[in-house]
N, C-alpha and C positions, 0 to 999 in steps of 0.2 A: 503378517500381511494384515491391512486392513481393507474391509470392503465398504463403499459408501454408498447410501441408498438416499436419495432424495425422494421423499414421499409427497408430491405435490401435483394437483391437476393442472395449475399453471405452467408449472415448468413442462409437463408431459405435452401441453396442447402450444408449445413455444413460445407462451406468452411471458415468461420470465425466464431472465438470463440466469444460468447457473453458475454464477462466479463464486457464491459461498463454496460449494463443491470444490472448484479449481483452488481456491485460496488453502483450505484443508488439506488436500492431497499436496500442495506445494509445502507447506509446512511440515508434514511428514516426511516427505522424500529428504528434506534437508537434514532431518533427523535419523534418515537411514532406515526408514519404516516404509517397506514397499506396499503398494497399491494393488490389490488383487483384481477390484473392478469398480468402475463408479456408474451409476445406473439409475433409474429415475422410475419410479413406482406410481400407480393411481392412490390414491386416498382409500380406495375401498378394495385395493386388492386383497388377495388370498395370499398371506405373507408366507404360508406353509409351502406354498408351491413357487412363488414368486423369488423366494431367498435362497440361494443356493449356498448347502452348507458345504465349507471346504474345511478339512483338517489342519490347513495351514495358516488360514484365516484366524487370528486372535481377537482382532476389533470389529464389530460390525457399529457402525455410524449411521445414524438416521437422521434427516434433515426434514424437519414436519412443518407444514404450513400451520397447523393448530394441532392440539392434542388429538391423538388418534387412538381410541381404546381398542381397535383391533389389534394394532401394532402392539400396544401395551400388553396385551392378553398374550399374542405369541411370545413376547420377552418373558412373560411369567412362565408360561409353558416351557420354555427352553431352560429356565432357571429354578425350576420347581418352587415358585412363590406364588402369592396371591396378590391380587389388586387390594390395595388400602389407601385411605386418605392420608398422604403424606402431610403431617402439621407443617413442616417448612415450605413446602411450597403452598399450602393453603394459606398461610400467613401471608407469603409474596402477594399472592392474588389480592388479598383483601387490602394490603397496604397500597398497591397500585391504584386500584379502585378509590380508594380513600382519599388520596391525592387528587384524583381526578374529580373527587365531590360527586360521585356515582355511586348506585348499588353494584354489586357484582351480578354479571350477566349468568344468566343459568347456563349457558353454555360453557363458560369461563371454568365451571366446577369440574370439568372434565381434566382439567391442567393439574389438579391433585391426586388425580387417581392414578397411581402407580405400583409398580411392582414394591412388595413388604422389603426386598432387599435393595432398593434403589437409593442411591446417594444424592440429594437433591442440588441441581445447580440453578442458583436464582436469578432471574432475569429482572432487574428491577426498572428496567427501561421498556416493559412492553408486558403482554398478556402473557405470550407462550413462554412456557419453562423448561426446563432442560433436568436430565438426571444420567447419572454413571451406574453400571451394574457390573461388578465382576463376580462371575460364578464359574467354578474349575477352570480357571486361566483363562477364560473366555471375557470379552469386556463387549458390554453392550452400552451403548450412549446415544441418547436422544436431545436434539438441540434445535431450536427455531429455524426456520428456513428464512431469516431475515439476515443480512451480511453484518449490519452494523453491532446489532445484539448478539447475533450468534459469535461472531470473531472475538468479543470482549471474553464471553463465556469460554470460547476454545483457549485463547490466548492465556486467561487466568487460572482454568482450572484442569482442563481437558487433555492439553499437550503434554503437560507434566505430568500427570495422572498414567498417561498411556505410555510415555517414553521411561518412566521410571520403572515400569513394567517389562521391559526389554531386556534381555539376559546380557548382550553384547552391548559393550560401550565404544562409542565410536566418538571421532572427533571431527570436525567440521571447520571449513573457512568460506565466508561469504565474502568477495568482491562486488561491488556495485557500481557499475559503470553507465557513462553517459555517452552518446556521440557516435557510437559503431554500432553495426548492425550483427546479428547472430552470426551469420555466415562470416562477416570479416574476422571476428572474434576467434571462432572455430580455426580459421586458415592462419591466424597469427600463434594460436596455441596448439596447432595440430599433433606435435609431439607428445605435448603433457596429456590431451585427451585419448592421445592411443597408447599411454603408459601401460605396462604389463605388471606395475607393482602392486596390484589391489588397490589403487587409489581411483576413484571415480569421479570424473570432473564432468557436471551437467550445467547447461545453460536455461535460463528462463528469462523469456522476453516480454517487456512492454513498449511501448511506443517509444523509441529514441534511448531506451533503456535495457540492460541486460545484466541479469545476476549471473555470476559464476560461482556455481557451490561445488567445493573440493572436499572430498570426505573419505576416511578410513577406518579400519579399527584403530583404537586410541593408540596402540602400542606399533604400529606401523611406522617404522623411522623415515620412511620415502615422502610422508605427506608434507612436511613442512619442505623439503628440498623443492618439489612440484609446486606448491604454494609460492614459493619464493621466487622461483623462475616465473611463473605467470605475473606475480605482482610489477616485476622488473619488465615486461614485455609491454604491459598494459598500464604501466604507472600512470600516465596523463589522463587516461580515461576513467582511472578509478578515483571515485569520490568518497567512497567509504570501505572499510574494512570489518564493518558492523553490518548486521542485518538490520538496520533502521532506516527510515524514510529519509529524504535527502534532506528535508527541512529541519529534521532533528538534528543532522550533523552540522548545518547553518549555525543553529542555537549553540550546539557544545562549542563550536571555533568561536564564535563570538563572545562566550563567556570566559573561554580558556584565555583568550586573548586581550581581553576586557576592551572590546573594540564595539563601537556603536553604528548602527547601519540607518542608511534612509532610504524609502522609496519612492519614487515617481511613475506614478503606473497610468497607462492606457488602456492597451488591450486586456492588461490582466485585472483590471477594476478593483483593486485593492486584495487579489488572493495572495500576492506576495507577503504582505505585512500581516494578513490574517492568518495565514497557515503557519508562519513563524512565531505569531504571539500566542498560539494554541499549543506549543512546545511544551511549556512550563508556566508557573505563576511568576517567574522571575523574568520572562522573556522580553517583556515589556522595558526593561532595564537596557536593553540591548537594541532597542527601537529608538532612534532619535525622532524621525519625521516620518509622517508616510502622506504623501500626495497623490490624490486621484484627480486626474484631467483627462476627462473623456471627449473634449472637442477642442477646436482650435482656440475660440473665446478663451476660455479657461488656461490655456497655454499660454496666451499673450498676457493675460492677467497676472498670473502668479509666477509666470518664469521669464518675463520680460522679452519674450520671442517677439518677433514683427511678423506683418502680413507678408513680406518678403519670404521669410523661412517656408512659408507653405506654397510657394509658387512650384516646387517641384514635388511630383509625385503626393500632392496634397498634404504635405509635410509628414509622408511616411518616408523619412530619410535617415540618412546617417547623422546629418548635420542636425537635424533636431533632436536626435538621440543623445547626443554629445551634449549639444546646449542645455537640455534638460538635466542632466546630469551635473554638468559645469556651474548651473545656477544654483541648483540645490546644495551643492557645496559651499557656495558664496553665502548662501541663506541661512546655513543650519553649522552646529559643529560637528557633524558627522564625520566620523574616521572615514567611510566608505560611502558611497551611493551608487544606487542601481536603478537603472531606468528602463521602460520597456514600451514601445510602440508598434503597432501592427495593423495590417489590414484585414477587415472581416466582411468586406462587402464583395458579394459575388460580382458584380457588374462593376468594373473599376479598372481604370488605366492602370493601377497597381496590381500584382498578382494577388490572387486569394491567399491567405495564410504568410505574407512576407512580412517580418519582422525585425526590429533593430532592438538589441540589448545593449544598453551603454554600463560599463562597470568601471568606477574610477574612485581616485583619491587625488589629494592636493599633488601629487607627483603628477601623473599619468591616467589618461582615460582610454579604454579600449571600448570599441564598437563592433558588435559580433551579428552579423547578416545571417537568419536562419529562412526557411520557408517551411512551414509545417501544414501538415494536412489534417481532414476531419471538419465534423461539424463545430460549432462554437465554445461547447464546453471540451472538446478535444484540444481545440486551439489554445484556450486558456491554461489549460494543463501543462499542455507542451512548454510554452511560454515560460509557465512557473517553473517548472523543472529547470529548463534550460538557463535561466536566470539564476537559479539557486546554485548550480553548477558553476558557471562563470565567477559567482561570488566566492563560492569554494576556493576555485582556483587561486583566485586573488589574495583571500584570506591566509591560503598556504603558502603565499608569495611563489606560487608557481603559476605565472599568467598562461592562459592557454589558448592557442590561434588556431581555429580550423584553417587548413590550406585553402586558399581561394576564397574565403567566407568573411576573414577580419577586414575590417574596411579601414 
């Protein structure tokens, strides 16, 4: 079992969302490593009294805003070691400031003062560093409480280190879905969730997405059967059978089929092209064109639309989405085109969050209607994920239609 402690005054005061701790806990769960507790401590806490020692806990993971000497001293006391200047962490700090063209700040010297038994985990993207320590089969880990930086350190080093120290071997499947709520999925696969063959099925929800994680001991013969049943029941909603982001799935399908896609973006403002292009160095080879048209004038100029096209709902209509895709197919050599338009205005005759996503090739174009909720950032994320999902169904030749919402 693992105990996760966030040592952060900002998180303690509610000024910082603790998404890193949740991400790490989910990763452990998917590897069948149970979480004993998740809690937040002050940076000046008395760690001897604040941290509950449990004989079942084999991993203590700390997320810190910056180097905490009191915490490092506590870990030294538990591991019968002493504080030293770790040369690897020291070099990392000097390299970081050298890139900035600045002298090393005095406070940053604490970053390399860690246990003599510590194994350095280098953070090349920031000042706060990390380390691992294994003493008497108890693992202590310290990481920066910064999502992007710590996630890379955790994914690259920590998770494999901790998983490899687990005695029992587990096998798991992850099915990533779009378009169904957790409650609906629970109802559809209720028989599988309640199975008594020592196979666990758990659901992890994000807006409009649910990850289904199925796992058991590696020698359990029922695991494959249950996974197959779930796959058959939810096939049209599953966009990946790997634990990878949806944009990575799009990239792999485009590359596998040697297909080029073009995007016409309004509400997503370039996010569709940008996210896909970040998946690999050769991702650009599968993007034929990208056009961002944020207003009526741009749509008329570049896509041959007319003023009349905007008479209905200010141009937030299935007809405009269809024409944007059709015109892009005419103007490019793309195999498939995705266009996305939507309303982000609160005071409008058109519902806030209404969007139309058109996906098509030279045979047919489908337009999908959705209404998403949330702030502007949430809307862009939701439309981006939905657009990728419809594109995946197209690339798999498994065109998907939401009942009552396909125009």
